[in-house]
Structure formats: structure tokens, C-alpha cells
N, C-alpha and C positions, 0 to 999 in steps of 0.2 A: 516645483518639479523640474526636474533636468530636460532640457530639450532632446536629450537622449530618449530617454523611453516613451518619451512624448510620440516622438517619430517611430520608434521602433514599432510602437501599439497602434499608430496610425497604419502604418504600413503591411502589420498584421490583418488590420479589420480589411484593407482592401485584397489581401491574399486570400483571405475567408472570404471574401465575395465571390471570386475564383473558384475556389472549392465548392462551396456551396451551389454549385450549378454544372457542377463536373460529373462525369457518368460514374458511374459503379467500377466498369472498364479503368478509366483512367486513374482511380486511386489503387484501383488493387496492382495497375501497372509501374503505380510510383514504388507500392511496397515491395513488389518484387525486385525495383532495381536497387532498392535499399539491402534487402535480403545479398542480393548478389553483389554489391559492394563490399557489404560486411566482411562475406566469403575470401573475397579477393585482393583486400586489403587488411586481412587479420596481422598480418605481421606487422604492419602500420600501428593498428591499433591497440597491440600488445606492446612493442614499444614507448607506446604514450602512457598505456597504463603504469610500466616499469617506473617512468620517471615520474608519475604519483606517487608508488609504493615504496620507493628511494626516499624521496619528502617526507614520507609518510613516519617511515622508518627516522631521520634523524632529527622529527619533531618529538619522536617518543610516543607515537600512538601505539594503542594497547594490539595486543595480537587478535582478537577480537574484531575491533574498528579496521585494523587492516585488511583482514582477509575481507570484511564489507566491500574496502576498494577494488578489491582484486578480479581482476580478468584472466582468464586463461583460455586455450583455444576448445575444450568443452562448452565453456559459457557463453562463448560467441556461437559456438553448434545451437546452443538452446537456446538463444535468443531467435536466430534463425529460425530454428521449429519454429516458436511461437509466431513469429510472424506469416509463415505457411499456414499457421490455424487462422490468423486472422484474414488470411489473404479468400481461405473456404469460407468464412462467414459470411450470412446474407448482410444486406447493406441497410444500415441502421437508420438512414435518413427515407421519408417519403413515404414510408409505412402508413396506411390508416387502421389507426389505434379505436376509430369507434364513429361514431355519429347518427344522424337522425334526419327524419325528414318532419319539418312543424305543421302543423294544422295549415297555417298560412302560404307552406308549400317552401319555404324554405329548406335547402339541404346542406346540413352541417355537417362536417367531417374534421374527426381531431386528427392531425398528420403530424408525426414526426422530424423534427426540424432539427440544427445544429443549435449547440449553446452559442458559439460564436470563438470569441477569442480565449483560450483559456490561458491563465497565468498560470506556471508551475514553480516553486521555490522548494528546492530539495537539498538533502544531504547524503552525501555518499557515496551512494551506490552507483558505477554509472549504467548497468542494463536499464534503469528509470528511463534514461535519455531518450533512448530505442523506444520504451514501451510507453510512454507518453508521445510522442511524437507521432510514431505508427498508427496509435488510436486515433489520436487528434485527427489524420490524415484520413483512414478512412471513415470518422465521422463527420468530415467536413468540417472540421475544427480547425482555427489556426492558434499556434501554441507559442508564449516565451517562454522559455525555462531559465532558471536560474540555480545551476547546481551547486555543491558545497566546494569552495576554494581546493578541495581534498583531490578531486577528479578532474580539475581543470581540464589539463592535457591531454585525457581520455576524452572529455567530452567534446572538445574542438574540433579532435579527428573523426568523432562519429557523427556530429554537425557538418562537418564536409562533405563527409560520404553522402549523408541525405539531402543536402543540398546540389549536390552533383545528379542525382535521383530525379531530383523536382524540377530543376532546370533542364534535364532530358527528356522529361514526358511535356513541357513548353509550362511550368507551374511556377509561380515566382517564388524563390527561396525563403522569400520573407513569410513563408507559409511555418517555415520552424525557423526561430529566432533563437539564439543563446546571448544571455547576458557573462560576459567575458570577464568584467569583472567583477572582484571579491569585494567592491566595495559596499559596505551595509545599507548606503542612500541610496542603491537602485533597488532594492529590498523595500525598502519606504516609500520609494516613487512608484513601484508597482504596485502597491498596496492603495496611491490616493488616484491609480488611474481609470477611475469606472468611466471616463468617456469612451474609453475605447476596449479595456478588457472587462470583458462579460464575467467571469467566475475566477476566483483564484484558490487555488489546491496547495496547501502547505503539507508537504511530507517530511518529516524530521523528528527530533528531538521535542520533549514538552516545550521547550523554554520557546522554541522557533514557531511554535505552531499557537501557542498562547499570543505570543507578539503580535502575529497575524491577526487574529481572532481580533484581537482586543484594539488596533490597531485600522483595520482595514476599511474602505470607504467602499471598495469593490466587494460583492457578496464571495461570502467564504465558504467549502467545505472543507471541514477538519478532517483530517485522516493519519494515520500511522501511530500515535500512542499505543502502545501495548503494553500493558500491565497485565496478561493473561495469567489464568490459573489451570491447574491440572489437580482436581480431589480423587483420590482412590477413598473410595466406600468400602466397609468391612466384606462386601459379598462380594468383592473383584478377585478375578482371576491372578493371582501374584504374578507371573509370568509375566500375563500379558501388562499388568500396572506397570510391572518394571520396565518394559520396553517402552511404553508409551511415555510413561515420567521420563525417560533418559534421553529420549527422541526428541520430547517437547524442548528440554532444556538444553541439551549438547549437541545437539546434530548441528546447529548454526545460532549460538545464542545472540548474535548480534542483529538479528532481524525481528519486525515488529510481532511477527508470531510465533517468537519463544517464550517460554513459560518464567513466569518469572518468580512463582510465588506457586510452592505446593502444599496443598492441605490435605492429611491421612486420617481415617477415622479411628480414632482412640483406639478401638479391639483389635486394630489388627499394623498399629505404628511400631511396636516392640518385633516384629518379625518383618515387617517392611522397611524401615530407614536405615539397618547396619546393610540390607542387601542392596537398597539404594546409593547409599554410600559408597559402596566399594565403585558400582557403575561411574560415579561423581571425580571418585579418585582419577581415572584414568585419562581427565581430562586436568583435574587441577581443580574441581570446581568447589568454589567456597560454600560453604553451608551456615546462614544466619537462620537460627531456630529459637521456634517460642522456649519457654521455661521445662513444659514436658518433651520437647522433642529433644534438647540438649542433656534432660539428665539420662535420654535414653544413648544416647552418642557421645556422652560424658567420657572424655580420656582421647577422643581421635583428634588426628591434627585436621586443618584447615576448617575450623568450626568456631561459631562464636554467638553470643547471645544475639536475639535479634531485637529492634529496637524498633519504637511506633512507625518512625520514616522509611522501616522495612519493606512496611508491606503494601506502600504506596510508590516505590521506587523502580521502574523501568531499567534495570540494569543493563542491560545489551551488551555482556559478559559474562564470562564463567561465574557464575556469582547466583545463588537460588536461595529464599528466604522460606520456609518451610514452619508451619503448624499442626499444630496436632489436634482435634477438633471432635466434638460431643458426637455431631450425628449430622446429616446433611443439610439440616435446617441452618445448623451455626456457618456450616460450610458456603449454601448460599449466601446468608448475611455478611458472612466476610468478604465474599466476590463482589457482593452488591455494593458495599462499602468504598472498596480500594479499587475494583476493575477501572478502567478507562473506556469498557465497552466494546472491547477490540474482539476476544477469541477465550472462550472457556471449554474444560474438558472434565467429564467426570468418567471414573472407569467403574462399573458396576456391573452385577449379575441379576439387581433388584429392579424390576420394571418399574414398578411403583415410584422409587426414587430417582429412575433415569427421566418418566416422565415428569415427576414435581423439578428437578433440575433444568430440565429445558424450558419450561413452563415460566420459570419464574427468574432464572438468570438474564438480567438485563443487557445482553452483549448482542453483537452483530452476528457472531457464529457461535455455537452453542452443540459442542460435539459427546457422542456417547462413543464411549470404548475407541478413540483413535484420538490422535497427536492433533495440537491446535497449529502445529505446520502444515497443516492442509489450508489454511485461510490464503489463498493467493489466487490470481484470475486463471493461470493456466490450470491449476490443479482442479478448478471449479467450471472448466471448459469456458472461460471465457475468451482466452487467447492470450493475453494480458492482464493487466489491471495499471491504471495511472494511480491507483493510491487505494488504500482501504478507510472506508468512510467509518467513523466511531459515532458519526451523527445520524440522526434521523431523518432529517427531512431532504426530499430530493434525492439520495443515496443513500445506501448504508451494504456494507458489508464491502467485497472487493467491486472496485469499478470498473465495468470493462464499458464495452461501447456502448450499451445501452445507456447505461451512466452517461454520456457526453451526450445526449440529446434532451430535449424539452420537445414543448408540444407548441401547434398552431393550429387555431381553429378556421378553415376556411367554408364561407358562407356563400352560396351559390341562390340567387333569386332570381325574379324574372319583373321586376317593379313592384317589388314591394317596400311598403313605406309604414310606418310605426305610428298608429294613431294614438 
């Protein structure tokens, strides 16, 4: 392991000790100064981001991926609004979650405490840099961030602003650190730094997440891979179904809560699919169609027969696989076979089918008559998120402040010994 990662992680551990004994007022003050710094330095942030976007264009990155990298004034304003939401939230640390007094007089309290040092390995979206850092500060955790090389200039600018805020509040800037090198060896070293890093959160493509899960000795919370589905039931309101399917796929296809597969009940497929195709044509969205769906849309442009691999692909682009299914049971079976456990939706006016869908679909977020695009920390009232967990242990779904804590048992006695 490189001395660089060891030193970075060791310094983060020391800074986390500072945060763990800091007051809520101190942590909120840091976040307020970060928000102020982001607003004051927005032109510098946008200049750095433009450098990243220019490089992305030169490297031939897709429109959808480039959009994922892009910041603008509205997005900076939205980040600052999320920080204000986080400031208003209660302290997640030091909450008494339960307790009892034992027959021998021992008083046992279950108390929330920080996880410690959190390592984040992520790709693309620069807002993740701010969300992750601020959630860690509020929950008294230190973080080590390794963003994608595609947004390196933007991330450096954002980290500098956060360091200035930490220092002005008398807290070590080592509480938030950025790995600036694109060298993959730094990722490998983070994965093995279990002496100082308490948990690792990979956020990005499937290959990145699988690499971390398979090779890390640090405990891992898997996030982000979103092979999400929308099922249009035969009882669905047609206009509602079109709006939800369109929004879930086309509003921002490069994010993990965008739909990647559309399932349509056979009894409405001939009505629904031609109308949905018109929506997709506005974005030049390519449809990968099952045999039945292909026959309905045969002769249209920008379509192709789906292959088995399409059902398990997270496109993150203007591309969508489409399957006509017999009923809600086939839709559920398809989802549970191919889903990554992120977000799924049913559009229906049938209460029985809605209840069956929500109780048997095995994903972190299951929607009835709403778009999958709402799976987001801010939309769930968490202020922001450090990632969306698709596993079941410790945390599941959008991970806000509470997900960045663990528990400690505090036992008070008056001389008891165990016999």
C-alpha cells in the first residue's frame, strides 16, 4: 500500500476524532460557510467545470454522460438549497435509540455514533462531492473522496471551498480529502486500508462497484447500479402511463434512477407503444424491443430487436428495452430476475395488482403511479444522499444522515460484577 493513502487515511482518522466531539452548532457553521463559499465562488466553479466539459467533448463522451458531468448556476443553487435543508435537520449523533435497566441495576443505553472514516469512490456527477462531504460533516464522519477523472477540475475547486470553510471554523481540512490522481492504484489502496477506513461506498458503473465488492477488505456498502423498470398495467390511465414512462426514461437518462426497461401489459400494448414511441422520438431514444413489441412498431425508425443482454443492461443513455408481458405476474418475475434492486414502478388502477407489486418486487424503492426518478435523498426529505444502497444490510435506498451512523451501547453501573 502506498504511503500516500496510509497518511491520508491516518490524518482523516485524527480529523474525525475532532468532529466526533464537536457540537452540532459547529458542524452546522461549517456547512453554512460551505454554502456561502459555493455561492460566492460559483463563477470559478463553472470555469473549472467548463474545462472538464471541454475535455469530455474532446474525448468523445456521449451527450447523456456529458450532461451528467455538467454544472450550471441552477445546479449550484440547488446544491446550496440542499445544504440549507441539511442544516435544519436534527443532529444524527448522540440520539438515545433505546435502553433498559437490568435486574442487576445496570443501565444500558443504545446511542447513535458516527461510522468513522468513509471512503467514497464515485464517477461523474460533481454534486456528489458536495453531498458526500457535507453529509459526513453533519454526521461527524471524515471522508476520503476519489471522484472520476472526468470532473477532476470541478472537484478540486469544490474541495478548496470546503477546506476554507473547515479551516475558518477551526477544524482540520483533513476531515474532507480528495484523491486527485486518476491512477487506479489509489482505488486499490483505499480498498485495502481497513486499519483507518471504516466503510467504503462505491458509486458508479457496475464494473466499478463489482471491482470494489470483490477486492475490498474494508466493509462495503454497494450503491448506484440502477437497472430500473416501469410496468404499465392494463388498467393504467393512458395519459398518466405515458407521462410516467416518458419521465422515467427521458428526463435525465444518465442517472441511476432512470428507467432502463419498460414492461407493457399485452392488452394495451397496441395502444400504448405507438404513443410512447412518439414521446421517445423527441429525444431520439432507441428502443430495443421484444418480438411482440417489435411487431407492433415494425417499420418505425430507431428500433431494434432486443437480445438477452438488453434486459440486464443499465444504458445510462437514450436507449430503452421494451417487453410486452402477459400480466402483472410475468412483469414481477421479469423484474426480480433482471433488476439490480434499485427502483421499480407500476402504473395501474387495480388495487390488488398494486399491492401484489409492492409486496413481491424485491427492490429498495417500489412505486405505484409515480416515476422512478424520485429515488433521491432530496426528494425523500433526507436533504441529500451519499448514495442509493441496493443491498439490505445496514442501509437500503437513499442514504442520508441516519445511514451514516452506527450504534454504541453505553452501560452504567455501580460496581456490578458478573458471577
